[in-house]
VOZA-429657 format. One line per 2 residues: number of its first residue (from 1); their letters; for each residue x, y, z of C-alpha. Coordinates in Angstrom, 1 decimal. Each point is the difference from the previous one (the first is absolute). Layout:
REM VOZA-429657
NUM = A = X/Y/Z ~ ...
This chain:
REM VOZA-429657
1 = XX = -2.4/-9.0/8.2 ~ -2.9/-1.9/-1.5
3 = XX = -0.9/-1.1/-3.6 ~ -8.4/0.4/-5.0
5 = XX = -1.0/-0.8/-3.1 ~ -3.2/-1.1/-1.5
7 = XX = 1.9/-1.6/-2.8 ~ 1.5/-3.5/0.0
9 = XX = 3.7/-0.6/-0.6 ~ -0.9/-1.0/-3.6
11 = XX = -1.8/3.3/-0.6 ~ 3.0/1.9/1.3
13 = XX = 2.3/-2.0/-2.3 ~ -2.3/0.8/-2.9
15 = XX = 0.4/3.7/0.7 ~ 3.8/-0.4/-0.4
17 = XX = -0.7/-0.7/-3.7 ~ -1.4/3.4/-0.7
19 = XX = 0.6/1.1/-3.5 ~ 2.1/3.0/-1.1
21 = XX = -3.1/1.6/-1.4 ~ -1.6/-0.1/3.4
23 = XX = 3.0/1.5/1.6 ~ 0.1/2.7/-2.7
25 = XX = -3.7/0.7/0.7 ~ 0.8/0.5/3.7
27 = XX = 2.9/2.3/-0.8 ~ -2.2/2.1/-2.2
29 = XX = -2.0/1.0/3.1 ~ 3.0/1.7/1.5
31 = XX = 1.7/3.3/-0.9 ~ 1.5/-0.5/-3.5
33 = XX = 2.6/2.7/0.7 ~ 1.3/-2.0/2.9
35 = XX = 0.5/-3.1/-2.1 ~ 1.6/1.9/-2.9
37 = XX = 2.4/1.8/2.3 ~ 1.1/-3.1/1.8
39 = XX = 0.8/-1.7/-3.3 ~ 1.6/2.9/-1.9
41 = XX = 1.7/2.2/2.6 ~ 1.9/-1.5/2.9
43 = XX = 0.8/3.4/1.5 ~ -3.6/0.9/0.4
45 = XX = -0.8/-3.5/1.1 ~ 2.1/0.6/3.1
47 = XX = -2.5/2.7/1.1 ~ -2.9/-2.1/-0.9
49 = XX = 1.3/-2.9/2.0 ~ 0.3/2.1/3.1
51 = XX = -3.6/1.1/-0.4 ~ -1.1/-3.6/-0.6
53 = XX = 1.6/-1.1/3.2 ~ -1.5/2.7/2.1
55 = XX = 2.9/2.4/0.2 ~ 1.2/0.8/3.5
57 = XX = 2.6/-2.6/-0.2 ~ 2.7/2.5/-0.5
59 = XX = 2.6/0.6/-2.6 ~ -2.1/1.9/-2.5
61 = XX = 1.0/-0.2/-3.7 ~ 2.6/2.7/-0.3
63 = XX = 3.3/-1.1/-1.6 ~ -1.3/-3.4/-0.6
65 = XX = 2.1/-2.3/-2.2 ~ -1.7/-1.4/-3.1
67 = XX = -0.5/-3.6/1.0 ~ 0.7/-2.9/-2.3
69 = XX = -3.3/-1.6/-1.1 ~ -0.8/-3.7/0.1
71 = XX = 2.6/-1.2/2.6 ~ -1.1/-3.1/2.0
73 = XX = 1.9/-1.9/2.6 ~ -0.3/-2.3/3.0
75 = XX = 2.1/0.8/3.1 ~ 0.4/-2.7/2.6
77 = XX = -0.2/2.2/3.1 ~ -2.5/0.3/2.9
79 = XX = -2.2/3.1/0.1 ~ -3.3/1.3/1.3
81 = XX = -0.5/3.0/-2.2 ~ 1.7/1.5/-3.1
83 = XX = -0.2/3.4/-1.7 ~ 1.5/1.4/-3.1
85 = XX = 2.5/2.9/0.6 ~ 0.8/3.2/-1.9
87 = XX = 3.1/-1.6/-1.6 ~ -2.2/-2.7/-1.6
89 = XX = 1.2/-2.6/2.6 ~ -1.8/-1.4/2.9
91 = XX = 0.0/0.1/3.8 ~ -1.0/-3.2/1.9
93 = XX = -1.0/0.0/3.7 ~ 0.2/-3.0/2.2
95 = XX = 0.1/-0.6/3.7 ~ 2.8/2.1/1.3
97 = XX = 1.5/1.2/-3.2 ~ -0.1/1.5/-3.5
99 = XX = 1.5/-1.3/-3.3 ~ 0.6/2.4/-2.9
101 = XX = -0.2/-1.5/-3.5 ~ 0.9/1.5/-3.4
103 = XX = -2.5/-0.1/-2.8 ~ 1.2/-3.5/-1.1
105 = XX = -0.3/-1.4/3.5 ~ 3.7/0.2/1.0
107 = XX = 0.7/0.8/3.7 ~ 1.5/3.5/0.5
109 = XX = 0.0/0.0/3.8 ~ -1.6/-1.5/3.1
111 = XX = -0.7/1.7/3.3 ~ -0.8/-1.7/3.3
113 = XX = -2.4/1.9/2.2 ~ -0.2/-0.9/3.7
115 = XX = -3.1/1.4/1.7 ~ -0.6/-3.0/2.2
117 = XX = -1.9/0.6/3.3 ~ 0.0/-2.0/3.1
119 = XX = -3.6/-1.0/-0.3 ~ -0.7/-2.0/-3.2
121 = XX = -2.9/0.7/-2.3 ~ -1.4/-2.0/-2.9
123 = XX = -1.9/3.0/-1.2 ~ 1.1/2.5/-2.7
125 = XX = 2.1/-0.8/-3.0 ~ 3.0/1.4/-1.9
127 = XX = -0.8/2.9/-2.3 ~ 2.1/2.4/-2.0
129 = XX = -0.4/3.2/-2.1 ~ 2.4/2.1/-1.8
131 = XX = 0.2/3.6/1.4 ~ 0.3/3.2/-1.9
133 = XX = 3.6/0.4/0.9 ~ 0.8/-3.3/-1.8
135 = XX = 0.3/-2.0/3.2 ~ -2.5/-2.5/1.6
137 = XX = -2.3/-0.3/2.9 ~ -0.2/-3.5/1.5
139 = XX = -2.5/-1.1/2.7 ~ -1.0/-3.3/1.6
141 = XX = -1.5/-1.4/3.2 ~ 2.8/1.6/2.2
143 = XX = 0.6/3.5/-1.4 ~ 1.0/2.3/-2.9
145 = XX = 3.4/0.6/-1.7 ~ 0.9/2.8/-2.4
147 = XX = 2.6/-1.3/-2.5 ~ 2.1/2.0/-2.4
149 = XX = 0.3/-0.6/-3.8 ~ 3.0/-2.3/0.5
151 = XX = -1.5/-1.9/2.9 ~ 1.5/1.9/2.9
153 = XX = -2.3/0.3/3.0 ~ -0.7/3.7/0.8
155 = XX = -2.4/-0.4/3.0 ~ -2.2/-2.5/1.7
157 = XX = -3.2/0.2/2.1 ~ -0.5/-2.8/2.6
159 = XX = -2.7/0.4/2.6 ~ -1.9/-2.8/1.8
161 = XX = -3.2/2.0/-0.1 ~ 0.4/0.7/-3.8
163 = XX = 0.5/-3.1/-2.0 ~ -1.7/-2.7/-2.2
165 = XX = 0.2/2.2/-3.1 ~ -1.7/-1.3/-3.1
167 = XX = 0.4/2.7/-2.7 ~ 1.5/3.5/-0.6
169 = XX = -0.2/2.9/-2.4 ~ 1.9/3.3/-0.4
171 = XX = -2.7/2.6/-0.4 ~ 0.2/3.0/-2.4
173 = XX = 0.2/2.1/3.2 ~ 3.4/-1.5/0.8
175 = XX = -1.2/-2.1/3.0 ~ 0.1/-3.8/0.3
177 = XX = -3.3/-1.8/0.9 ~ 0.0/-3.6/1.3
179 = XX = -2.8/-2.4/1.0 ~ 0.2/-2.8/2.5
181 = XX = -1.7/-3.2/1.0 ~ -0.7/-0.2/3.7
183 = XX = -1.1/-2.9/2.2 ~ -0.5/1.1/3.6
185 = XX = 2.2/2.9/0.8 ~ -1.3/3.6/0.1
187 = XX = -3.6/-1.1/0.1 ~ 0.4/-2.3/-3.1
189 = XX = -0.9/2.7/-2.5 ~ 1.4/0.3/-3.5
191 = XX = 2.6/2.8/-0.1 ~ 1.2/2.6/-2.5
193 = XX = 3.3/1.9/0.7 ~ 1.5/3.2/-1.4
195 = XX = 3.8/0.5/0.1 ~ 2.1/2.8/-1.3
197 = XX = 2.9/-0.5/-2.3 ~ 2.4/-0.5/2.9
199 = XX = -2.0/-2.7/1.7 ~ -1.7/2.0/2.6
201 = XX = -3.5/-1.2/0.8 ~ -2.5/2.9/-0.5
203 = XX = -3.1/-2.0/1.1 ~ -1.6/-3.4/0.3
205 = XX = -3.8/-0.5/-0.4 ~ -2.0/-3.0/0.8
207 = XX = -3.2/-1.1/-1.8 ~ -2.6/-2.7/0.5
209 = XX = -1.7/-1.7/2.9 ~ 1.3/-0.5/3.5
211 = XX = -1.7/-2.9/1.8 ~ 1.0/-1.9/3.2
213 = XX = -0.7/-3.6/0.7 ~ -1.4/-1.1/3.4
215 = XX = 3.6/-0.6/1.0 ~ 0.7/3.7/-0.5
217 = XX = 2.4/0.0/-3.0 ~ -0.6/1.5/-3.4
219 = XX = -1.2/-2.7/-2.4 ~ -1.1/1.7/-3.2
221 = XX = 2.8/0.1/-2.5 ~ -0.1/2.9/-2.5
223 = XX = 2.7/0.3/-2.7 ~ 1.2/2.2/-2.7
225 = XX = 1.8/-1.6/-2.9 ~ 0.6/2.5/-2.8
227 = XX = 0.1/3.7/-0.4 ~ 0.0/2.5/-3.0
229 = XX = -0.1/3.7/-0.5 ~ -3.3/1.1/-1.6
231 = XX = -0.4/2.3/-2.9 ~ -1.0/2.8/2.4
233 = XX = 3.0/-0.5/2.2 ~ -1.6/-2.0/2.8
235 = XX = 0.5/-3.7/1.0 ~ -1.9/-3.1/-1.0
237 = XX = 0.6/-3.2/2.0 ~ -1.3/-3.5/-0.2
239 = XX = -0.1/-2.9/2.5 ~ -2.5/-1.8/2.1
241 = XX = -2.4/1.0/2.8 ~ -1.5/-2.4/2.6
243 = XX = -3.7/-0.4/0.0 ~ -0.4/-2.8/2.6
245 = XX = -2.7/-2.7/0.0 ~ -2.8/-1.3/2.2
247 = XX = 2.1/-2.4/2.0 ~ 3.5/1.4/0.7
249 = XX = 0.9/3.4/1.3 ~ 3.6/-0.5/-1.0
251 = XX = 0.1/-0.5/-3.7 ~ 3.5/1.2/-1.1
253 = XX = 0.3/-0.5/-3.8 ~ -2.5/-2.8/-0.3
255 = XX = -3.0/2.3/-0.4 ~ 1.2/3.0/-2.0
257 = XX = -1.4/2.3/-2.7 ~ 2.0/1.5/-2.8
259 = XX = 0.8/3.5/1.1 ~ 0.7/3.2/-2.1
261 = XX = 0.7/3.3/1.8 ~ 1.0/3.5/-1.1
263 = XX = 2.1/2.0/2.4 ~ 1.2/3.6/0.1
265 = XX = 3.7/0.3/-0.7 ~ 0.5/3.0/2.1
267 = XX = -1.5/-1.0/3.3 ~ -1.1/-3.6/-0.4
269 = XX = -3.7/0.6/0.3 ~ -2.5/-2.4/-1.7
271 = XX = -1.8/1.2/-3.1 ~ -2.1/-3.2/-0.5
273 = XX = 0.2/-3.7/0.3 ~ -1.7/-2.9/-1.8
275 = XX = -0.3/-3.7/0.9 ~ -0.9/-2.9/-2.2
277 = XX = -0.7/-3.6/1.0 ~ -2.3/-2.5/1.4
279 = XX = -0.3/-2.3/3.0 ~ 3.6/-1.3/0.0
281 = XX = 3.3/1.1/-1.4 ~ 0.9/2.7/-2.6
283 = XX = 3.0/2.2/0.0 ~ 2.0/2.1/-2.5
285 = XX = 3.8/-0.3/-0.3 ~ 1.1/2.5/-2.7
287 = XX = -1.4/2.9/-2.0 ~ 1.1/1.7/-3.2
289 = XX = -1.3/3.1/-1.9 ~ -2.1/-0.4/-3.0
291 = XX = 1.4/2.3/-2.7 ~ -3.6/0.9/-1.0
293 = XX = -1.0/0.9/3.6 ~ -0.7/-2.0/3.1
295 = XX = 1.9/-3.1/1.2 ~ 0.5/-3.7/-0.3
297 = XX = 0.6/-2.2/3.1 ~ 0.8/-3.6/0.7
299 = XX = -0.4/-2.1/3.1 ~ -1.8/-3.1/1.3
301 = XX = -3.5/-1.1/0.7 ~ -1.9/-3.0/1.4
303 = XX = -1.5/-2.0/-2.9 ~ -2.5/-2.0/1.9
305 = XX = -3.4/0.9/-1.6 ~ -2.0/0.4/3.2
307 = XX = 2.2/-0.1/3.1 ~ -1.6/-0.2/3.4
309 = XX = 0.0/3.0/2.3 ~ 2.5/-1.5/2.4
311 = XX = 2.4/-2.8/0.5 ~ 1.2/-0.4/-3.6
313 = XX = 3.4/1.6/-0.6 ~ 0.2/-0.7/-3.7
315 = XX = 3.7/-0.9/0.1 ~ -0.3/-2.7/-2.6
317 = XX = -2.3/1.8/-2.5 ~ 1.8/3.2/-1.0
319 = XX = 0.0/1.9/-3.4 ~ 1.9/3.0/-1.3
321 = XX = -2.2/3.0/0.1 ~ 0.3/2.6/-2.8
323 = XX = -1.7/3.4/0.2 ~ -0.5/3.1/-2.1
325 = XX = -0.9/3.1/2.0 ~ -0.6/3.7/-0.8
327 = XX = 1.8/3.0/1.6 ~ -2.5/-0.1/2.9
329 = XX = 0.5/-3.6/0.8 ~ -3.2/-1.2/-1.6
331 = XX = 0.2/-3.5/-1.4 ~ -0.5/-0.1/-3.8
333 = XX = 0.7/-3.7/-0.6 ~ 1.5/-3.0/1.6
335 = XX = 1.1/-3.5/-0.8 ~ 0.9/-3.1/2.1
337 = XX = 2.8/-2.1/-1.5 ~ 1.4/-3.4/0.8
339 = XX = 1.7/-3.0/-1.5 ~ -0.7/-2.6/2.6
341 = XX = -1.6/0.5/3.5 ~ 2.4/2.5/1.5
343 = XX = 1.4/3.1/-1.6 ~ 0.9/3.5/1.1
345 = XX = 1.2/3.3/-1.7 ~ 3.0/1.9/1.3
347 = XX = 1.1/2.6/-2.5 ~ -1.6/1.8/-3.0
349 = XX = 1.2/2.3/-2.8 ~ -1.2/1.5/-3.3
351 = XX = 0.8/-1.4/-3.4 ~ 1.2/2.2/-2.9
353 = XX = -3.2/-1.0/-1.9 ~ -2.5/1.3/2.6
355 = XX = -0.6/-3.1/2.1 ~ 1.4/-1.3/3.3
357 = XX = 2.4/-2.7/1.0 ~ 0.3/-1.5/3.4
359 = XX = 1.8/-2.8/1.9 ~ -0.7/-2.1/3.1
361 = XX = 0.0/-3.4/1.6 ~ -1.7/-3.3/-0.6
363 = XX = -0.2/-2.6/2.7 ~ -0.2/-3.6/-0.9
365 = XX = -0.1/-2.9/2.4 ~ 1.8/-3.3/-0.4
367 = XX = -1.4/-2.0/2.9 ~ 0.4/2.3/3.0
369 = XX = 2.8/1.9/-1.6 ~ -0.7/3.5/-1.5
371 = XX = 2.0/0.9/-3.1 ~ 0.2/3.7/-0.7
373 = XX = 0.1/0.9/-3.7 ~ 0.4/3.2/-1.9
375 = XX = -3.0/1.5/-1.9 ~ 0.2/2.3/-3.0
377 = XX = -3.0/1.8/-1.6 ~ -0.4/2.6/-2.8
379 = XX = -3.4/1.5/-0.7 ~ -1.9/2.4/-2.2
381 = XX = -2.7/1.3/2.3 ~ -1.3/-3.0/1.9
383 = XX = 0.7/-2.4/-2.9 ~ 3.0/-2.2/0.4
385 = XX = 2.5/0.1/-2.9 ~ 2.7/-2.1/1.6
387 = XX = 0.3/-2.1/3.2 ~ 2.5/-2.5/1.3
389 = XX = 1.0/-1.8/3.2 ~ 3.6/-0.9/0.4
391 = XX = 1.4/-2.2/2.8 ~ 3.5/1.5/0.6
393 = XX = 0.6/-2.3/3.0 ~ 1.0/3.1/2.0
395 = XX = -2.9/2.4/0.3 ~ -2.7/2.1/-1.6
397 = XX = -0.1/3.2/-2.0 ~ 0.0/3.1/2.1
399 = XX = 0.8/3.0/-2.3 ~ -0.7/1.2/-3.5
401 = XX = 0.6/3.4/-1.7 ~ -0.4/1.4/-3.5
403 = XX = 3.4/0.9/-1.5 ~ 0.8/2.8/-2.4
405 = XX = 0.0/-2.3/-3.0 ~ -3.4/-1.3/0.7
407 = XX = 1.2/-3.2/1.6 ~ 0.0/-1.0/3.7
409 = XX = 2.5/-0.5/2.8 ~ -1.2/-2.8/2.3
411 = XX = 1.1/-1.6/3.3 ~ -1.0/-3.6/0.6
413 = XX = 1.7/-2.0/2.7 ~ 3.7/-0.2/-0.6
415 = XX = -0.4/1.5/-3.5 ~ 0.0/3.5/-1.4
417 = XX = -0.9/0.1/-3.7 ~ -0.7/2.5/-2.7
419 = XX = -2.6/-0.8/-2.6 ~ -1.2/1.6/-3.2
421 = XX = -3.5/1.5/-0.4 ~ -1.5/-3.4/-0.5
423 = XX = 0.9/-1.0/3.5 ~ 0.5/-3.6/-1.0
425 = XX = 1.5/-1.7/3.0 ~ 2.2/-3.1/-0.8
427 = XX = 0.2/-3.0/2.2 ~ 3.2/1.1/1.7
429 = XX = 2.9/-2.2/0.7 ~ 0.4/0.4/3.8
431 = XX = 1.6/-1.7/3.0 ~ -2.7/-1.5/2.2
433 = XX = 0.4/0.7/3.7 ~ -2.9/-2.1/1.2
435 = XX = 0.7/-2.2/3.0 ~ -1.6/-2.9/-1.8
437 = XX = 1.8/-0.3/-3.4 ~ -2.8/-2.2/-1.3
439 = XX = -2.2/3.2/0.0 ~ 2.4/1.9/-2.2
441 = X = -1.3/0.9/-3.5
């Protein structure tokens, strides 16, 4: 992973001090019924929350408990992704396991999931969704596991030719769809998979460019990072597509464009694709439905104003890349955001007031040592309402989701915490695991 803004750090900090009047003005641009319902009727808010987060994640809203509003907590456990569950609790995915929390952050159960393959891969990431039967679908760089509501493993899928999974959904048609990040195997094309409810692979489709170097191996690296079901029952996926440069035939991720593609859910055919970017690096990491139509996406972009055509990898000048797109993938607006010279966006969600919130990474150097810090942003349109960088001493922020009470469940390093709708992130009391204790916050 890697971590543009035309504003200085001072200007970013100024935006944090936005007034309540400005926030209310932004809220007024959204659907007033959505805001009223979220505040006044938790039962209906459950349905709205599913819509806000794109649906497809399974579980539905039938027999939902009425969740307690305003609960906040910090849980000192490691995670990569967290989702709210139908019983108002939370499911947390990490490398090789799941942890189920109740609505106050207490641990209900833990399940170890062993999908390890002989050949190691650094691609892919742990991901989890709740399924319609009340269980869970877990995926990572090695395979897939279907888990029951109490943590029991029902089936697994492990195949050396099908791995490096990044994200998953349960479609309204009852099938599971997953996307993967691929480096060199199978012609180095980004993949989307269709599985039935019993874990049988129906098809695998590859998208993107296949290019060989002079040495004869595939060298373009295409990748899919996040998938949603569209309003018309198809699939929309974001990631990055290699565009190359004038000097190197093998570009891997160093010369990517942000990539949005719509795929047929029945047979995996491509409806359309759009790419956005410049001479160097742009990619999208996550996508969420806009309740008013279209989508929001978050990712990373080079923030060098005029990069050369070749030879500049942009590794030390990255910004989070926020986009608003319509249902056909057309860009409506964008914003580059950073606090310091290096920042990236990993996960995005809606807010109950019609905006977006996202989390990511900020990289700070102390001498030759890189310190990875958690980044938190909340926006109304492309105007920043709240932003913060927190050095947890143990990692960055990788997951955020809107909860049924209008707050957020967030994973950041060795912390899982629930916030209210203001999303104010405290400077957390954490144990620092840095090898040099002098670098601990």
